[in-house]
C-alpha positions as CSV (number, residue, x, y, z in Angstrom):
1,X,11.1,14.5,27.4
2,X,9.3,17.8,27.2
3,X,11.6,20.8,27.5
4,X,15.4,21.2,27.2
5,X,15.4,24.8,26.1
6,X,18.9,26.4,26.1
7,X,20.7,23.3,27.4
8,X,24.4,24.2,27.7
9,X,25.9,20.7,27.9
10,X,26.0,17.7,25.7
11,X,23.1,15.3,26.4
12,X,23.0,11.6,26.1
13,X,19.8,9.6,26.8
14,X,20.5,5.9,26.8
15,X,17.8,3.4,27.6
16,X,20.4,0.8,28.6
17,X,19.3,-2.9,29.1
18,X,15.7,-4.0,28.6
19,X,13.0,-2.4,26.5
20,X,13.0,1.3,26.7
21,X,11.1,4.1,24.8
22,X,12.2,7.7,24.3
23,X,9.3,9.8,23.3
24,X,9.7,13.6,22.8
25,X,6.4,15.5,22.7
26,X,6.4,19.2,21.8
27,X,10.0,19.3,22.9
28,X,12.2,22.3,22.2
29,X,15.9,21.5,22.7
30,X,18.5,24.1,22.0
31,X,22.1,23.0,22.7
32,X,25.0,25.5,23.0
33,X,27.7,25.6,20.4
34,X,29.7,22.4,20.2
35,X,27.4,20.4,22.4
36,X,25.8,17.3,21.1
37,X,22.6,15.3,21.5
38,X,22.4,11.5,21.5
39,X,19.3,9.3,21.9
40,X,19.8,5.5,22.1
41,X,16.9,3.2,23.1
42,X,14.8,0.4,21.9
43,X,12.2,2.7,20.4
44,X,12.4,6.4,19.7
45,X,9.6,8.8,18.6
46,X,9.8,12.5,18.1
47,X,6.4,14.4,18.0
48,X,6.2,18.1,17.3
49,X,9.7,18.5,18.5
50,X,12.4,21.0,17.5
51,X,16.0,20.1,18.2
52,X,18.9,22.5,17.4
53,X,22.6,22.1,18.0
54,X,25.2,24.8,17.3
55,X,28.8,24.8,16.3
56,X,30.3,21.4,15.7
57,X,27.6,19.7,17.8
58,X,26.0,16.7,16.3
59,X,22.7,14.8,16.6
60,X,22.8,11.0,16.9
61,X,19.5,9.0,17.2
62,X,19.6,5.2,17.3
63,X,16.6,3.0,18.0
64,X,15.4,-0.6,17.8
65,X,11.7,-1.4,17.5
66,X,9.7,-3.6,19.9
67,X,8.8,-7.2,19.4
68,X,5.1,-6.9,18.7
69,X,3.3,-7.7,15.4
70,X,3.0,-4.2,13.8
71,X,4.1,-0.6,14.1
72,X,7.4,-1.4,15.7
73,X,9.6,1.3,14.1
74,X,13.1,1.7,15.3
75,X,13.0,5.6,15.0
76,X,9.9,7.6,14.0
77,X,9.4,11.3,13.7
78,X,6.0,12.9,13.3
79,X,4.7,15.9,11.4
80,X,5.9,19.2,12.7
81,X,9.3,18.1,14.0
82,X,12.7,19.5,13.0
83,X,16.4,18.8,13.6
84,X,18.9,21.5,12.9
85,X,22.7,21.4,13.1
86,X,25.3,23.9,12.1
87,X,28.7,22.3,11.3
88,X,27.8,18.9,12.8
89,X,26.2,15.8,11.4
90,X,22.7,14.4,11.8
91,X,22.7,10.6,12.0
92,X,19.5,8.6,12.4
93,X,19.7,4.8,12.5
94,X,16.9,2.4,13.2
95,X,16.2,-1.3,13.2
96,X,12.6,-2.3,13.3
97,X,11.2,-5.1,15.5
98,X,8.0,-7.0,15.0
99,X,6.8,-9.9,12.9
100,X,3.9,-8.5,10.9
101,X,3.6,-5.3,8.8
102,X,4.5,-1.6,9.1
103,X,7.7,-2.2,10.9
104,X,10.1,0.4,9.5
105,X,13.7,0.9,10.5
106,X,13.5,4.7,10.1
107,X,10.2,6.5,9.6
108,X,10.6,10.2,8.9
109,X,7.2,11.9,8.5
110,X,6.6,15.7,8.0
111,X,10.0,16.5,9.4
112,X,12.8,18.9,8.4
113,X,16.4,17.9,8.7
114,X,18.9,20.7,8.1
115,X,22.7,21.0,8.6
116,X,24.7,23.9,7.2
117,X,28.1,22.3,7.5
118,X,27.7,18.6,8.2
119,X,26.2,15.5,6.6
120,X,22.8,13.8,7.0
121,X,22.6,10.0,7.3
122,X,19.5,7.9,7.4
123,X,20.1,4.2,7.8
124,X,17.3,1.7,8.6
125,X,16.4,-2.0,8.5
126,X,12.8,-3.2,8.4
127,X,11.4,-6.3,10.0
128,X,8.5,-8.7,9.5
129,X,6.8,-10.8,6.9
130,X,3.9,-8.5,6.2
131,X,3.7,-5.3,4.0
132,X,5.3,-1.9,4.5
133,X,8.4,-3.1,6.3
134,X,10.5,-0.5,4.7
135,X,14.1,0.1,5.7
136,X,13.9,3.9,5.4
137,X,10.6,5.6,4.8
138,X,10.1,9.3,4.4
139,X,6.9,11.2,3.7
140,X,6.5,15.0,3.3
141,X,10.1,15.4,4.6
142,X,12.8,17.9,3.7
143,X,16.5,17.0,3.9
144,X,19.0,19.9,3.3
145,X,22.7,20.3,3.6
146,X,24.8,23.3,2.7
147,X,28.4,23.4,1.3
148,X,30.0,20.0,0.9
149,X,27.5,18.2,3.2
150,X,26.4,14.9,1.9
151,X,23.0,13.1,2.2
152,X,23.2,9.4,2.5
153,X,20.1,7.1,2.8
154,X,20.6,3.4,3.2
155,X,17.8,0.9,3.8
156,X,17.1,-2.8,3.9
157,X,13.5,-4.0,3.9
158,X,12.0,-6.7,6.1
159,X,11.5,-10.2,4.9
160,X,8.1,-9.6,3.3
161,X,6.0,-12.5,2.3
162,X,3.6,-13.9,-0.3
163,X,1.6,-11.0,-1.9
164,X,3.1,-8.3,0.3
165,X,3.7,-4.7,-0.9
166,X,5.9,-1.8,0.0
167,X,8.8,-3.8,1.3
168,X,11.4,-1.4,-0.3
169,X,14.8,-0.7,1.1
170,X,14.2,3.0,0.7
171,X,10.9,4.7,0.0
172,X,10.7,8.5,-0.5
173,X,7.2,9.9,-0.7
174,X,6.8,13.7,-1.3
175,X,10.3,14.2,-0.1
176,X,12.9,16.9,-1.0
177,X,16.6,16.2,-0.6
178,X,18.9,19.1,-1.5
179,X,22.6,19.6,-1.2
180,X,24.7,22.6,-2.3
181,X,28.0,20.9,-3.3
182,X,27.8,17.5,-1.7
183,X,26.6,14.1,-2.9
184,X,23.2,12.5,-2.5
185,X,23.6,8.7,-2.2
186,X,20.5,6.5,-1.9
187,X,20.9,2.7,-1.6
188,X,18.1,0.3,-0.9
189,X,17.6,-3.5,-0.8
190,X,13.9,-4.7,-1.1
191,X,12.3,-8.0,-0.2
192,X,9.2,-9.7,-1.3
193,X,8.0,-13.0,-2.7
């Protein structure tokens, strides 16, 4: 997906059966007031992408990682991406695949998530017996809600294994989470032996 500028309808991209990847690269998507964006596939990656929905439109992104050994994130966003909603929610859920390490459910890197009237939800489950199978991992990220908007982060790590590290349910690195009058709720379940 490369350009959806000034899209005046709700948009759903659903991979359907089989293994499918949605990769946005330098995408600018601006949806009209009240229109919503939904991505649903086995693996989702946003790179240098700006997504904006107006009114009560929402953003829903749900991904499931592949079945390789490593780097099978459910949903990953890369540095320079942003998702902005007005009164609607931003929900990102991911389940990692893979059997080794670095299989994160949700991996938010260098990305800004902002809603002025809705909530932000990050929910992820890691996978694999290696290291860094975090449920939800954020790095250099900014999460902001206004008014009564809540920020909820829930993560469950992958299985981990002997002498493995960074299998936390939630890991926030250089991340800012701010709400005006809402609640910030962070819940994580780690795994390691």
